[in-house]
C-alpha positions as CSV (number, residue, x, y, z in Angstrom):
1,X,-43.5,-51.1,-46.3
2,X,-41.3,-53.4,-44.4
3,X,-40.3,-53.0,-40.8
4,X,-36.7,-52.2,-41.8
5,X,-37.7,-49.4,-44.0
6,X,-39.9,-47.9,-41.3
7,X,-37.1,-48.0,-38.8
8,X,-34.4,-46.6,-41.2
9,X,-35.0,-42.8,-40.5
10,X,-34.8,-43.2,-36.8
11,X,-31.6,-45.3,-37.2
12,X,-30.0,-42.7,-39.3
13,X,-30.9,-39.8,-37.0
14,X,-29.6,-41.6,-33.9
15,X,-25.9,-40.9,-34.4
16,X,-26.5,-37.2,-34.8
17,X,-28.5,-37.0,-31.6
18,X,-25.7,-38.8,-29.8
19,X,-23.1,-36.4,-31.1
20,X,-25.2,-33.4,-30.1
21,X,-25.7,-34.8,-26.6
22,X,-22.0,-35.6,-26.2
23,X,-21.1,-32.1,-27.3
24,X,-23.6,-30.5,-25.0
25,X,-22.2,-32.6,-22.1
26,X,-18.7,-31.5,-22.9
27,X,-19.7,-27.9,-23.1
28,X,-21.4,-28.1,-19.7
29,X,-18.3,-29.8,-18.2
30,X,-16.1,-27.1,-19.7
31,X,-18.3,-24.3,-18.3
32,X,-18.2,-26.0,-14.9
33,X,-14.4,-26.3,-14.8
34,X,-14.1,-22.6,-15.9
35,X,-16.4,-21.6,-13.1
36,X,-14.4,-23.7,-10.6
37,X,-11.2,-22.1,-11.8
38,X,-12.6,-18.6,-11.5
39,X,-13.9,-19.3,-8.0
40,X,-10.6,-20.8,-6.8
41,X,-8.6,-17.8,-8.2
42,X,-11.0,-15.4,-6.5
43,X,-10.8,-17.3,-3.2
44,X,-7.0,-17.4,-3.5
45,X,-6.7,-13.7,-3.9
46,X,-9.1,-13.1,-1.0
47,X,-7.1,-15.4,1.2
48,X,-3.9,-13.7,0.2
49,X,-5.4,-10.3,1.0
50,X,-6.6,-11.5,4.4
51,X,-3.3,-13.0,5.3
52,X,-1.5,-9.9,4.3
53,X,-3.8,-7.8,6.4
54,X,-3.4,-10.0,9.4
55,X,0.4,-10.0,9.0
56,X,0.4,-6.2,8.8
57,X,-1.9,-5.7,11.7
58,X,0.1,-7.9,14.0
59,X,3.5,-6.8,12.7
60,X,4.2,-10.1,10.9
61,X,7.5,-11.1,9.5
62,X,9.0,-8.9,6.8
63,X,10.9,-10.5,3.9
64,X,14.6,-9.7,4.0
65,X,16.2,-7.7,1.2
66,X,17.8,-9.7,-1.5
67,X,20.6,-7.3,-2.5
68,X,23.0,-8.3,0.3
69,X,24.7,-11.6,1.1
70,X,23.7,-11.2,4.8
71,X,20.8,-8.8,4.8
72,X,20.2,-6.4,7.7
73,X,16.7,-7.7,8.2
74,X,18.1,-11.2,8.9
75,X,19.8,-9.9,12.1
76,X,16.9,-7.7,13.2
77,X,18.3,-4.3,12.2
78,X,15.2,-3.4,10.1
79,X,12.6,-4.7,12.5
80,X,11.5,-1.4,13.9
81,X,11.6,0.3,10.5
82,X,9.5,-2.4,8.8
83,X,7.1,-2.5,11.7
84,X,6.5,1.3,11.6
85,X,6.0,1.3,7.8
86,X,3.6,-1.6,7.9
87,X,1.6,-0.1,10.7
88,X,1.3,3.3,9.1
89,X,0.4,1.7,5.7
90,X,-2.3,-0.4,7.3
91,X,-3.6,2.6,9.3
92,X,-4.1,4.8,6.2
93,X,-5.6,2.0,4.1
94,X,-8.1,1.2,6.8
95,X,-9.2,4.8,7.2
96,X,-8.8,6.0,3.6
97,X,-9.2,3.1,1.2
98,X,-8.3,5.3,-1.8
99,X,-4.9,6.2,-0.4
100,X,-1.9,5.7,-2.8
101,X,1.2,4.2,-1.1
102,X,4.7,4.3,-2.5
103,X,7.8,2.9,-0.8
104,X,11.4,3.5,-1.9
105,X,13.6,0.6,-3.0
106,X,15.5,0.5,0.3
107,X,12.3,0.8,2.4
108,X,13.4,4.0,4.1
109,X,10.9,6.4,2.5
110,X,7.1,5.8,2.8
111,X,4.9,8.2,0.8
112,X,1.1,8.2,1.4
113,X,-0.9,10.3,-1.1
114,X,-4.5,11.2,-0.3
115,X,-7.1,13.5,-1.8
116,X,-7.4,16.7,0.2
117,X,-11.2,16.5,0.3
118,X,-10.9,13.2,2.2
119,X,-9.2,15.1,5.1
120,X,-10.6,18.6,4.9
121,X,-13.9,20.4,4.6
122,X,-14.6,21.7,1.1
123,X,-12.6,24.9,0.5
124,X,-11.4,25.1,4.1
125,X,-8.3,24.2,6.1
126,X,-10.3,22.6,8.8
127,X,-10.2,18.8,9.2
128,X,-13.3,16.8,8.6
129,X,-15.0,15.2,11.6
130,X,-13.2,12.0,12.7
131,X,-10.1,12.8,10.7
132,X,-8.4,13.9,13.9
133,X,-8.6,10.2,14.9
134,X,-6.4,9.3,11.9
135,X,-3.8,11.9,12.9
136,X,-3.9,10.7,16.6
137,X,-3.3,7.1,15.5
138,X,-0.5,8.3,13.3
139,X,1.1,10.2,16.1
140,X,0.8,7.2,18.4
141,X,2.6,5.0,15.8
142,X,5.4,7.6,15.4
143,X,5.9,8.1,19.2
144,X,5.7,4.4,20.2
145,X,9.2,3.9,21.6
146,X,8.9,0.1,21.3
147,X,8.1,-0.1,17.6
148,X,9.1,3.3,16.1
149,X,12.8,4.0,15.3
150,X,14.6,6.8,17.2
151,X,15.1,8.9,14.0
152,X,12.5,9.7,11.4
153,X,11.1,12.8,9.7
154,X,7.5,13.5,8.5
155,X,7.0,16.0,5.7
156,X,3.5,17.0,4.6
157,X,3.7,17.9,0.9
158,X,1.2,20.1,-0.9
159,X,0.9,21.3,-4.5
160,X,-0.2,24.6,-5.8
161,X,-2.1,25.3,-9.1
162,X,-0.1,26.7,-12.0
163,X,0.0,30.5,-12.3
164,X,0.8,33.4,-10.1
165,X,-2.5,33.6,-8.3
166,X,-1.4,34.0,-4.7
167,X,-4.9,33.4,-3.3
168,X,-4.9,29.9,-4.8
169,X,-1.8,28.9,-2.9
170,X,-3.1,29.9,0.5
171,X,-5.4,27.0,1.0
172,X,-2.9,24.2,0.2
173,X,-0.3,25.8,2.4
174,X,-2.8,26.3,5.2
175,X,-3.9,22.7,5.0
176,X,-0.4,21.3,5.3
177,X,0.2,23.6,8.2
178,X,-2.9,22.3,9.9
179,X,-1.7,18.8,9.7
180,X,1.8,19.7,11.0
181,X,0.4,21.6,13.9
182,X,-2.0,18.8,14.8
183,X,0.8,16.2,14.9
184,X,2.9,18.6,17.0
185,X,0.0,18.9,19.4
186,X,-0.4,15.1,19.5
187,X,3.2,14.6,20.7
188,X,5.3,14.2,17.6
189,X,8.6,16.1,18.1
190,X,8.5,19.4,16.3
191,X,12.0,19.0,14.9
192,X,10.8,16.0,13.0
193,X,7.9,17.7,11.3
194,X,7.9,20.0,8.3
195,X,5.7,21.0,5.3
196,X,6.8,21.8,1.9
197,X,5.9,22.2,-1.8
198,X,5.5,19.1,-3.9
199,X,9.0,18.7,-5.5
200,X,8.0,17.1,-8.8
201,X,4.6,16.2,-10.0
202,X,1.8,17.6,-7.8
203,X,-1.9,17.7,-7.9
204,X,-3.4,20.7,-6.1
205,X,-6.2,18.5,-4.9
206,X,-3.9,16.0,-3.2
207,X,-1.7,15.9,-0.1
208,X,1.2,13.6,0.6
209,X,2.7,12.3,3.9
210,X,6.3,11.5,3.3
211,X,7.9,9.6,6.2
212,X,11.7,9.2,5.9
213,X,13.9,6.9,8.0
214,X,17.6,8.2,7.6
215,X,20.3,5.7,6.8
216,X,21.9,6.5,10.1
217,X,19.0,4.7,11.8
218,X,20.3,1.4,10.5
219,X,23.6,0.3,12.1
220,X,26.3,-1.3,10.0
221,X,25.9,-4.9,9.4
222,X,28.6,-6.7,11.4
223,X,28.4,-9.8,9.1
224,X,28.7,-7.9,5.9
225,X,32.0,-8.2,3.8
226,X,34.8,-5.8,4.8
227,X,34.8,-4.1,1.4
228,X,31.2,-3.1,1.9
229,X,31.9,-1.8,5.4
230,X,34.8,0.3,4.1
231,X,32.6,1.7,1.4
232,X,30.0,2.8,3.9
233,X,32.6,4.5,6.1
234,X,34.1,6.3,3.2
235,X,30.6,7.6,2.1
236,X,29.8,8.7,5.7
């Protein structure tokens, strides 16, 4: 057997081994880049969340509305409204992470929906320990003359289970009354507080805080077109 014949098998298998090694290297590089992409996206989301939290905590700038040529926020008319909404939203999210927050398109209505068991003892209308701290901070935000607007309303909404069982409605009504009385005691003007039945969809196991800033709170935009001003005066 010649030397060439003995080396032939190894020569033939060498290209296959190179291909396998090259494919393995490319797969490793692909996995590495996928990992980098995943980490960078996660860090970006974390950074965005941190920046948003800092902006809310320190009453950062609020984007102006896009529906007007000269938005009210651009001349500072919405500063107090936006600041109050941001502070209350941050307050509830820090205390009750599972709170559901909804804001109307014009930013004047803020609804915070929480589970009743997060606020009250099971089957009772008494607040859980430390939940009075949440209401105290909410009252401080609402009564802060430097950041809260002059006009607002707070409505505590409750739902009742279907049926005509009067005993089942007592607890939700008593719980919303407890919250209203607590806010009244903490200094929120009584005429701005109310409790009511959930108007549309309602889960008997949930309670909603609906904070409304009336349109009268925002003065007319002096830089808005005359047609828009005339339309507002007609509506009023």
